C-alpha positions as CSV (number, residue, x, y, z in Angstrom):
1,X,7.1,89.4,110.7
2,X,4.5,87.5,112.7
3,X,2.4,90.7,113.2
4,X,2.4,91.3,109.4
5,X,1.1,87.8,108.8
6,X,-1.5,88.2,111.5
7,X,-2.6,91.5,110.1
8,X,-2.9,90.1,106.6
9,X,-4.9,87.0,107.8
10,X,-7.2,89.2,109.9
11,X,-8.0,91.5,106.9
12,X,-8.5,88.5,104.7
13,X,-11.0,87.1,107.2
14,X,-12.6,90.6,107.6
15,X,-11.7,90.6,111.3
16,X,-11.2,94.3,111.7
17,X,-10.6,94.3,115.4
18,X,-8.0,91.6,115.0
19,X,-6.4,93.4,112.1
20,X,-6.1,96.6,114.2
21,X,-4.6,94.8,117.1
22,X,-2.2,92.9,114.9
23,X,-1.2,96.1,113.2
24,X,-0.6,97.7,116.5
25,X,1.9,95.0,117.3
26,X,4.0,96.2,114.4
27,X,4.4,99.7,115.9
28,X,7.7,99.9,117.8
29,X,7.2,101.2,121.3
30,X,10.6,102.6,122.0
31,X,10.9,105.8,123.9
32,X,13.0,108.6,122.5
33,X,16.0,108.4,124.8
34,X,17.5,111.6,123.3
35,X,14.5,113.6,124.6
36,X,15.0,112.3,128.1
37,X,18.7,113.2,128.1
38,X,18.1,116.6,126.6
39,X,15.6,117.5,129.3
40,X,17.7,116.1,132.1
41,X,15.4,113.3,133.1
42,X,17.9,110.6,132.1
43,X,21.6,111.4,132.6
44,X,24.2,109.3,130.9
45,X,26.5,107.6,133.4
46,X,30.2,107.0,133.3
47,X,31.5,103.6,132.5
48,X,33.6,102.3,135.4
49,X,37.2,101.6,134.7
50,X,39.0,98.5,135.8
51,X,42.7,98.2,136.7
52,X,43.8,94.8,135.4
53,X,47.1,95.0,137.3
54,X,45.3,95.3,140.6
55,X,42.9,92.4,139.8
56,X,45.8,90.2,138.7
57,X,47.7,91.0,141.9
58,X,44.8,89.9,144.0
59,X,44.4,86.7,142.0
60,X,48.1,85.9,142.3
61,X,48.0,86.5,146.1
62,X,45.1,84.1,146.4
63,X,46.8,81.4,144.3
64,X,50.0,81.8,146.3
65,X,48.0,81.3,149.5
66,X,46.2,78.2,148.1
67,X,49.5,76.8,147.0
68,X,51.0,77.3,150.4
69,X,48.0,75.6,152.1
70,X,48.3,72.7,149.7
71,X,52.0,72.3,150.5
72,X,51.3,72.4,154.2
73,X,48.6,69.7,153.8
74,X,50.9,67.5,151.8
75,X,53.7,67.9,154.4
76,X,51.3,67.0,157.2
77,X,49.9,63.9,155.4
78,X,53.5,62.7,154.7
79,X,54.4,62.8,158.4
């Protein structure tokens, strides 16, 4: 949107270099990803899987350990 306004203003002011540069800003510079995949230059990668049960088991083990440490600390401070 800003490039269109810049281009219009440059043409209105008869600034042809500025108009050309502003118009160039409207051209999307996005490579054709399909071409790279087709020619083998860019290979799609697999999305890693996550095992939520394994992660939850690790979290539970850490929480249990922290709870035991808190209990030991409370026991020592009560003595």
